[in-house]
C-alpha positions as CSV (number, residue, x, y, z in Angstrom):
1,X,-8.3,-21.0,-32.2
2,X,-6.1,-18.4,-30.4
3,X,-5.9,-19.7,-26.9
4,X,-4.6,-16.4,-25.6
5,X,-7.9,-14.7,-26.3
6,X,-10.1,-17.6,-25.2
7,X,-11.0,-18.4,-21.6
8,X,-9.9,-21.8,-20.3
9,X,-12.4,-24.4,-21.5
10,X,-14.9,-25.6,-19.0
11,X,-18.0,-27.6,-19.3
12,X,-20.8,-25.2,-20.1
13,X,-24.4,-25.8,-21.0
14,X,-25.4,-23.9,-24.1
15,X,-29.1,-22.9,-24.0
16,X,-30.5,-23.2,-27.5
17,X,-33.2,-20.9,-28.7
18,X,-36.6,-22.4,-29.5
19,X,-36.7,-23.3,-33.2
20,X,-38.4,-20.9,-35.4
21,X,-42.0,-22.1,-36.1
22,X,-41.6,-21.1,-39.7
23,X,-38.9,-23.7,-40.2
24,X,-40.7,-26.6,-38.4
25,X,-42.6,-29.1,-40.6
26,X,-46.1,-29.5,-39.2
27,X,-47.2,-32.9,-38.0
28,X,-49.9,-34.7,-40.0
29,X,-53.3,-34.4,-38.6
30,X,-56.6,-36.0,-39.3
31,X,-58.1,-35.2,-42.7
32,X,-61.3,-33.8,-41.2
33,X,-62.7,-30.8,-42.9
34,X,-61.5,-27.5,-41.5
35,X,-63.8,-25.4,-39.3
36,X,-65.6,-22.6,-41.2
37,X,-63.6,-19.9,-39.3
38,X,-60.4,-21.6,-40.4
39,X,-61.5,-21.8,-44.0
40,X,-62.4,-18.1,-43.9
41,X,-59.0,-17.3,-42.5
42,X,-57.3,-19.4,-45.2
43,X,-59.3,-17.6,-47.9
44,X,-58.4,-14.2,-46.5
45,X,-54.7,-15.1,-46.4
46,X,-54.8,-16.2,-50.0
47,X,-56.5,-13.0,-51.0
48,X,-53.7,-10.8,-49.7
49,X,-51.2,-9.4,-52.1
50,X,-47.8,-11.1,-52.3
51,X,-45.8,-8.0,-51.1
52,X,-46.9,-8.0,-47.5
53,X,-46.1,-11.7,-47.3
54,X,-42.6,-11.0,-48.5
55,X,-42.3,-8.2,-46.1
56,X,-43.5,-10.4,-43.3
57,X,-40.9,-13.0,-44.1
58,X,-38.2,-10.3,-44.1
59,X,-39.3,-9.1,-40.7
60,X,-39.2,-12.7,-39.4
61,X,-35.7,-13.1,-40.9
62,X,-34.4,-10.0,-39.3
63,X,-35.9,-11.0,-35.9
64,X,-34.3,-14.4,-36.2
65,X,-30.9,-12.9,-37.1
66,X,-31.3,-10.5,-34.1
67,X,-32.0,-13.5,-31.8
68,X,-29.0,-15.4,-33.2
69,X,-26.7,-12.4,-32.7
70,X,-27.8,-11.9,-29.1
71,X,-27.2,-15.5,-28.3
72,X,-23.8,-15.5,-30.0
73,X,-22.8,-12.3,-28.2
74,X,-23.6,-13.9,-24.8
75,X,-21.5,-17.0,-25.8
76,X,-18.7,-14.7,-27.0
77,X,-18.6,-13.0,-23.6
78,X,-18.4,-16.5,-22.0
79,X,-15.6,-17.6,-24.3
80,X,-13.4,-14.5,-24.9
81,X,-10.7,-13.5,-22.4
82,X,-11.7,-9.8,-22.2
83,X,-8.5,-8.9,-20.3
84,X,-6.4,-10.2,-23.2
85,X,-8.4,-8.3,-25.8
86,X,-6.8,-5.0,-24.8
87,X,-3.6,-6.1,-26.4
88,X,-5.1,-7.9,-29.4
89,X,-4.9,-6.5,-32.9
90,X,-8.1,-5.9,-34.9
91,X,-7.2,-8.7,-37.3
92,X,-6.6,-11.3,-34.6
93,X,-9.8,-10.3,-32.8
94,X,-11.9,-10.5,-35.9
95,X,-10.5,-14.0,-36.7
96,X,-11.1,-15.1,-33.1
97,X,-14.7,-13.9,-33.2
98,X,-15.2,-15.6,-36.6
99,X,-14.0,-18.9,-35.3
100,X,-16.0,-18.9,-32.1
101,X,-19.0,-17.8,-34.0
102,X,-18.6,-20.7,-36.5
103,X,-18.3,-23.2,-33.6
104,X,-21.4,-22.0,-31.9
105,X,-23.4,-21.9,-35.1
106,X,-22.3,-25.5,-35.8
107,X,-23.3,-26.6,-32.3
108,X,-26.7,-25.1,-32.7
109,X,-27.1,-26.5,-36.3
110,X,-27.8,-23.1,-37.7
111,X,-26.9,-22.6,-41.3
112,X,-26.4,-19.1,-42.8
113,X,-25.3,-18.0,-46.2
114,X,-22.0,-16.3,-46.7
115,X,-23.5,-12.8,-46.7
116,X,-25.5,-13.3,-43.5
117,X,-22.5,-14.8,-41.8
118,X,-20.2,-11.9,-42.8
119,X,-22.8,-9.4,-41.6
120,X,-23.3,-11.3,-38.3
121,X,-19.6,-11.4,-37.6
122,X,-19.2,-7.7,-38.3
123,X,-22.0,-6.9,-36.0
124,X,-20.6,-9.1,-33.3
125,X,-17.2,-7.3,-33.6
126,X,-19.0,-4.0,-33.1
127,X,-20.9,-5.4,-30.1
128,X,-17.6,-6.5,-28.4
129,X,-15.4,-3.6,-29.3
130,X,-17.7,-0.7,-30.4
131,X,-21.2,0.6,-29.8
132,X,-23.2,-2.1,-31.3
133,X,-25.9,-1.0,-33.8
134,X,-24.7,2.6,-33.6
135,X,-21.3,1.7,-34.9
136,X,-22.3,1.6,-38.6
137,X,-24.0,5.1,-38.2
138,X,-20.9,6.5,-36.6
139,X,-18.8,5.3,-39.5
140,X,-21.1,6.8,-42.1
141,X,-19.5,10.1,-43.3
142,X,-22.9,11.4,-44.5
143,X,-24.5,11.3,-41.0
144,X,-24.2,14.5,-38.9
145,X,-26.4,13.6,-35.9
146,X,-27.7,10.3,-34.5
147,X,-30.9,10.5,-32.5
148,X,-32.2,7.5,-30.6
149,X,-35.8,7.5,-29.3
150,X,-36.0,4.2,-27.5
151,X,-34.6,0.8,-28.8
152,X,-36.8,0.6,-31.9
153,X,-36.5,4.1,-33.3
154,X,-33.2,5.6,-34.5
155,X,-33.1,8.8,-36.6
156,X,-30.1,10.4,-38.4
157,X,-29.6,13.8,-39.9
158,X,-28.2,13.9,-43.4
159,X,-27.7,17.2,-45.3
160,X,-29.8,19.0,-42.7
161,X,-32.8,16.6,-42.9
162,X,-33.9,14.0,-40.4
163,X,-34.7,10.5,-41.6
164,X,-35.6,7.2,-39.9
165,X,-33.2,4.3,-40.2
166,X,-33.8,0.6,-40.1
167,X,-31.2,0.2,-37.4
168,X,-32.6,-1.0,-34.0
169,X,-31.6,-2.3,-30.7
170,X,-32.8,-5.7,-29.5
171,X,-34.6,-4.2,-26.5
172,X,-34.2,-1.5,-23.8
173,X,-31.6,-3.6,-21.9
174,X,-29.5,-3.7,-25.0
175,X,-29.7,0.1,-25.4
176,X,-28.9,0.6,-21.7
177,X,-25.9,-1.6,-22.0
178,X,-24.4,0.4,-24.8
179,X,-25.1,3.7,-22.9
180,X,-23.4,2.3,-19.8
181,X,-20.4,1.2,-22.0
182,X,-20.0,4.8,-23.3
183,X,-20.4,6.6,-19.9
184,X,-18.3,4.2,-17.9
185,X,-15.4,4.8,-20.3
186,X,-15.2,8.4,-19.3
187,X,-15.8,7.8,-15.5
188,X,-19.5,8.7,-15.5
189,X,-22.6,6.8,-14.6
190,X,-26.3,6.9,-15.4
191,X,-29.1,5.3,-13.6
192,X,-32.5,6.1,-11.9
193,X,-30.9,8.4,-9.4
194,X,-28.8,10.2,-12.0
195,X,-30.9,9.7,-15.2
196,X,-29.0,12.0,-17.6
197,X,-25.4,12.4,-18.7
198,X,-23.1,14.3,-21.1
199,X,-20.0,12.6,-22.4
200,X,-17.5,12.6,-25.3
201,X,-16.8,9.6,-27.4
202,X,-13.3,8.5,-28.3
203,X,-13.4,10.3,-31.7
204,X,-14.6,13.5,-30.0
205,X,-18.3,13.2,-30.8
206,X,-20.7,14.8,-28.3
207,X,-22.9,12.3,-26.5
208,X,-26.0,13.0,-24.4
209,X,-28.3,10.4,-22.9
210,X,-31.4,10.4,-20.7
211,X,-32.8,7.1,-19.3
212,X,-36.1,6.0,-17.7
213,X,-38.0,6.9,-15.6
214,X,-37.3,10.4,-16.9
215,X,-37.3,9.1,-20.5
216,X,-40.9,7.8,-20.7
217,X,-40.8,5.6,-23.8
218,X,-37.3,4.3,-23.6
219,X,-33.8,5.8,-23.3
220,X,-33.1,9.0,-25.3
221,X,-29.7,9.4,-26.9
222,X,-28.3,12.1,-29.1
223,X,-24.8,12.0,-30.7
224,X,-23.4,15.1,-32.5
225,X,-20.7,13.5,-34.7
226,X,-17.2,14.9,-34.6
227,X,-15.9,16.1,-38.0
228,X,-12.5,14.7,-38.7
229,X,-11.9,17.0,-41.6
230,X,-11.3,20.7,-40.7
231,X,-13.5,22.9,-42.9
232,X,-11.7,26.1,-43.8
233,X,-13.1,29.4,-45.2
234,X,-12.5,28.2,-48.8
235,X,-14.6,25.1,-48.1
236,X,-17.5,27.1,-46.7
237,X,-17.4,29.5,-49.7
238,X,-17.5,26.5,-52.0
239,X,-20.4,25.0,-50.1
240,X,-22.3,28.3,-50.5
241,X,-22.3,29.2,-46.8
242,X,-21.2,32.8,-47.8
243,X,-19.3,34.6,-50.5
244,X,-15.6,35.5,-51.2
245,X,-16.4,39.2,-50.4
246,X,-17.8,38.2,-47.0
247,X,-14.7,36.0,-46.4
248,X,-12.4,38.9,-47.2
249,X,-14.3,41.1,-44.7
250,X,-14.2,38.4,-42.0
251,X,-10.5,37.9,-42.6
252,X,-9.9,41.6,-42.0
253,X,-12.1,41.5,-38.9
254,X,-10.4,38.5,-37.2
255,X,-6.9,39.6,-38.2
256,X,-7.4,43.1,-36.8
257,X,-8.6,41.6,-33.5
258,X,-12.2,42.5,-33.5
259,X,-14.2,40.7,-30.8
260,X,-16.6,38.3,-32.6
261,X,-19.8,36.5,-31.5
262,X,-21.2,33.8,-33.7
263,X,-24.9,33.6,-33.2
264,X,-27.4,30.9,-34.3
265,X,-29.8,28.2,-33.5
266,X,-29.0,24.5,-32.7
267,X,-27.4,22.8,-35.6
268,X,-26.9,26.0,-37.6
269,X,-23.1,25.6,-37.9
270,X,-21.9,28.0,-35.2
271,X,-18.9,25.8,-34.2
272,X,-18.0,25.1,-37.8
273,X,-18.0,28.8,-38.5
274,X,-15.9,29.5,-35.4
275,X,-13.4,26.9,-36.5
276,X,-13.2,28.4,-39.9
277,X,-12.7,32.0,-38.6
278,X,-9.9,30.8,-36.4
279,X,-7.8,30.1,-39.6
280,X,-7.3,33.9,-39.8
281,X,-5.6,34.1,-36.4
282,X,-1.8,34.5,-36.5
283,X,0.2,31.5,-35.4
284,X,2.3,33.7,-33.1
285,X,-0.7,34.3,-30.8
286,X,-1.5,32.2,-27.7
287,X,-5.1,31.0,-27.8
288,X,-7.0,29.4,-24.9
289,X,-10.3,27.6,-25.5
290,X,-13.0,26.8,-23.0
291,X,-15.8,24.4,-23.7
292,X,-18.3,22.1,-22.0
293,X,-17.5,19.4,-24.5
294,X,-14.3,19.8,-26.6
295,X,-15.4,20.3,-30.2
296,X,-13.3,23.2,-31.5
297,X,-10.7,22.3,-34.1
298,X,-8.6,25.4,-34.1
299,X,-6.0,25.5,-36.9
300,X,-3.2,27.2,-34.9
301,X,-0.1,25.7,-33.3
302,X,-0.3,27.5,-29.9
303,X,-3.7,26.4,-28.5
304,X,-4.5,25.5,-24.9
305,X,-7.7,23.6,-24.5
306,X,-9.9,23.5,-21.4
307,X,-13.1,21.5,-20.7
308,X,-15.5,22.1,-17.9
309,X,-16.5,19.2,-15.6
310,X,-19.9,18.5,-14.0
311,X,-20.1,17.5,-10.3
312,X,-19.6,13.9,-9.3
313,X,-22.2,11.7,-7.6
314,X,-21.6,13.4,-4.2
315,X,-22.1,16.8,-5.8
316,X,-18.5,17.8,-5.6
317,X,-15.6,18.4,-8.0
318,X,-17.5,20.6,-10.4
319,X,-15.4,22.9,-12.6
320,X,-17.7,25.4,-14.3
321,X,-16.9,27.3,-17.6
322,X,-16.6,30.5,-15.4
323,X,-13.9,28.7,-13.3
324,X,-12.0,27.9,-16.5
325,X,-12.4,31.4,-17.8
326,X,-11.2,33.0,-14.6
327,X,-8.1,30.8,-14.6
328,X,-7.5,31.4,-18.3
329,X,-7.1,35.1,-17.6
330,X,-4.0,34.2,-15.5
331,X,-2.4,32.2,-18.3
332,X,-1.3,35.0,-20.5
333,X,-3.7,34.5,-23.4
334,X,-3.7,36.7,-26.5
335,X,-7.2,35.5,-27.4
336,X,-9.8,33.6,-25.4
337,X,-12.3,31.5,-27.3
338,X,-15.4,30.1,-25.4
339,X,-17.2,27.3,-27.3
340,X,-20.6,28.5,-26.1
341,X,-21.6,31.3,-23.6
342,X,-24.8,30.5,-21.9
343,X,-24.5,31.4,-18.2
344,X,-22.8,33.6,-15.7
345,X,-19.4,33.2,-17.5
346,X,-20.7,35.9,-19.8
347,X,-19.6,38.5,-17.3
348,X,-16.0,37.3,-17.3
349,X,-16.1,36.9,-21.1
350,X,-17.2,40.5,-21.7
351,X,-14.6,41.8,-19.2
352,X,-11.9,39.8,-21.0
353,X,-12.9,41.4,-24.3
354,X,-12.7,44.8,-22.6
355,X,-9.4,44.4,-20.8
356,X,-6.7,43.6,-23.3
357,X,-7.9,40.3,-24.9
358,X,-9.0,41.8,-28.2
359,X,-9.9,39.3,-30.9
360,X,-11.7,36.9,-28.5
361,X,-14.6,34.9,-29.8
362,X,-17.6,32.9,-28.6
363,X,-21.0,31.5,-29.7
364,X,-24.5,32.1,-28.4
365,X,-27.9,30.8,-29.2
366,X,-30.0,33.5,-30.8
367,X,-32.1,34.0,-34.0
368,X,-30.7,37.4,-35.0
369,X,-28.0,39.9,-34.1
370,X,-30.4,42.0,-32.1
371,X,-31.7,38.9,-30.3
372,X,-28.1,38.0,-29.6
373,X,-27.6,41.3,-27.8
374,X,-30.8,40.7,-25.8
375,X,-29.6,37.3,-24.9
376,X,-26.3,38.7,-23.5
377,X,-28.4,41.1,-21.4
378,X,-30.5,38.3,-20.1
379,X,-27.5,36.1,-19.2
380,X,-26.0,39.0,-17.2
381,X,-29.3,39.4,-15.4
382,X,-29.5,35.7,-14.7
383,X,-26.0,35.8,-13.2
384,X,-27.5,37.8,-10.3
385,X,-25.4,40.9,-10.9
386,X,-27.5,44.0,-10.3
387,X,-26.5,46.7,-12.8
388,X,-28.5,49.4,-14.5
389,X,-29.6,48.4,-18.0
390,X,-27.7,51.3,-19.5
391,X,-24.5,50.1,-17.8
392,X,-25.1,46.5,-19.1
393,X,-25.6,47.7,-22.6
394,X,-22.6,50.0,-22.4
395,X,-20.5,47.0,-21.4
396,X,-21.7,44.9,-24.3
397,X,-21.3,47.7,-26.9
398,X,-17.7,48.3,-25.9
399,X,-16.8,44.6,-25.7
400,X,-18.5,43.1,-28.8
401,X,-17.6,44.4,-32.3
402,X,-19.1,41.9,-34.6
403,X,-22.0,39.5,-34.6
404,X,-22.0,36.8,-37.3
405,X,-25.5,35.1,-37.7
406,X,-25.5,31.5,-38.8
407,X,-28.8,29.8,-39.7
408,X,-30.1,26.5,-40.8
409,X,-32.8,27.2,-43.4
410,X,-36.0,25.1,-43.9
411,X,-34.5,23.1,-46.7
412,X,-31.6,22.0,-44.5
413,X,-29.0,24.3,-46.0
414,X,-26.8,26.3,-43.7
415,X,-26.0,30.0,-44.5
416,X,-24.3,32.9,-42.9
417,X,-27.5,35.0,-43.1
418,X,-26.1,38.3,-41.6
419,X,-22.9,40.0,-40.5
420,X,-23.6,43.0,-38.2
421,X,-21.3,45.5,-36.6
422,X,-21.9,47.0,-33.1
423,X,-20.9,50.7,-33.4
424,X,-21.6,52.0,-29.9
425,X,-24.5,53.5,-28.0
426,X,-27.2,56.0,-29.0
427,X,-28.8,57.0,-25.7
428,X,-29.8,53.8,-24.0
429,X,-29.9,51.7,-27.2
430,X,-27.0,49.7,-28.7
431,X,-26.3,51.0,-32.2
432,X,-25.9,48.3,-34.9
433,X,-25.4,48.3,-38.6
434,X,-25.7,45.3,-41.0
435,X,-22.9,44.9,-43.5
436,X,-23.9,41.7,-45.4
437,X,-27.1,39.6,-45.5
438,X,-28.6,36.6,-47.2
439,X,-31.6,37.7,-49.3
440,X,-34.3,35.1,-49.8
441,X,-36.3,35.3,-53.0
442,X,-38.5,32.2,-53.1
443,X,-38.7,28.4,-53.3
444,X,-38.2,25.9,-56.1
445,X,-40.8,23.2,-56.8
446,X,-38.8,20.8,-54.7
447,X,-38.7,23.2,-51.7
448,X,-35.2,24.4,-52.1
449,X,-34.6,28.0,-51.1
450,X,-33.8,30.5,-53.8
451,X,-31.7,33.5,-52.6
452,X,-28.4,35.3,-52.8
453,X,-25.9,37.1,-50.6
454,X,-25.6,40.9,-50.9
455,X,-24.0,43.8,-49.2
456,X,-26.3,46.4,-47.7
457,X,-24.4,49.4,-49.1
458,X,-23.2,50.4,-45.6
459,X,-19.5,51.0,-45.3
460,X,-17.8,49.2,-42.4
461,X,-17.5,51.2,-39.2
462,X,-14.0,49.6,-38.9
463,X,-12.8,50.4,-42.4
464,X,-10.1,52.7,-41.1
465,X,-8.9,50.1,-38.6
466,X,-8.7,47.6,-41.4
467,X,-6.6,50.0,-43.5
468,X,-4.2,50.8,-40.7
469,X,-3.6,47.0,-40.1
470,X,-2.9,46.5,-43.8
471,X,-6.3,45.3,-45.0
472,X,-7.5,48.0,-47.3
473,X,-10.7,46.4,-48.6
474,X,-12.1,47.8,-51.9
475,X,-15.2,49.8,-51.6
476,X,-16.9,47.5,-54.1
477,X,-17.4,44.8,-51.6
478,X,-19.9,47.0,-49.8
479,X,-22.0,47.6,-52.9
480,X,-25.4,45.8,-53.0
481,X,-25.8,42.9,-55.4
482,X,-29.0,42.8,-57.5
483,X,-31.0,39.6,-57.7
484,X,-30.5,37.6,-60.8
């Protein structure tokens, strides 16, 4: 065994689990006839179908394996020199865990087949170095979100649909230990006095947790996984998020420095769309990004990234998105990109768009382009700035040029359902015109949405701007497409 990873040996008393009743041979008893109730129970048991019995055995097996894993994990913590693990390679650590595990299993006279032993050692490695039961879900490329509702219920989102997994924690203490491991790594803490926390995992995934007593039935955890592969415009066109004609239009809009807002609901693909749109920005431009949790994967070389910070335990040290945005204006940006605008920073964002930072972009939560404008108005009002409604709308209409609406449809698919231009003011109303939309036609028998993208027939308000910048789009892209 690798002594550099093992604590100095000392006499320790290993507490064995009580043997599983299912593995103990019952003692012989007198041959007296069983009581009538026992006979009935025996008859009922024999009458049950075989499937539930098999399922019951499987549950007992999983429970037993969970107990063995918990005991082995405790023993590993007693035997491993955790300080030395920081410099250990993954191969050495796995070998060390395998050897310690084999010793403990031998001491306890526990016999496992090869498959169970390999699974157990892999789970122990995740417990020591990773996030325990969540580690396998984090490594699963098909999983977009991990949602934990207490220790016994873990959901994942795949292809826009939620599904319950068979992954569980041992108990609430096990779940709390993993939560504490995550938040302590980023200098945060979570307990009864501070029952919720936002953090970022090492791979960039967004983590949020809420613990009892605020979380009634056990700790709540949500993880929005970080995509390692950057999706470009071509990828989104291939996935059916929008068409090549819409991509050509968006390229012209971004390259000619129109101010763009990506609007949509939770999980609709706003950040993915923003990342893809950034591919049209010239590499010679200086971009500054501001986010609550760094998720943007901009595809340029000159990018300065900023992340806001919540207050510490004493209520001090907060750095708000508005603080970051104010400071960004002093850092000579060509474009400012705010990951999500949802508070008083909207004032500074609109002013930046109006004062020489053309081509800036942000996302907001809204269900349509018109709702997006209303949400901007509400955020300005919530910031406590008293302005006449007409002045607010005038500020918005002069700052924002384009609203791209992203939606997650009922079948889980994500589409760019609308591209709308803001053309100015008509009286006290902001004037808007839709250029492209997603036209829904119906549903297939398996509840898949049938629809197609089409232009509305309205020529872009910025067509002349596009032409002067060298993007002379053909008039055919504005022609409506008939349903097939």
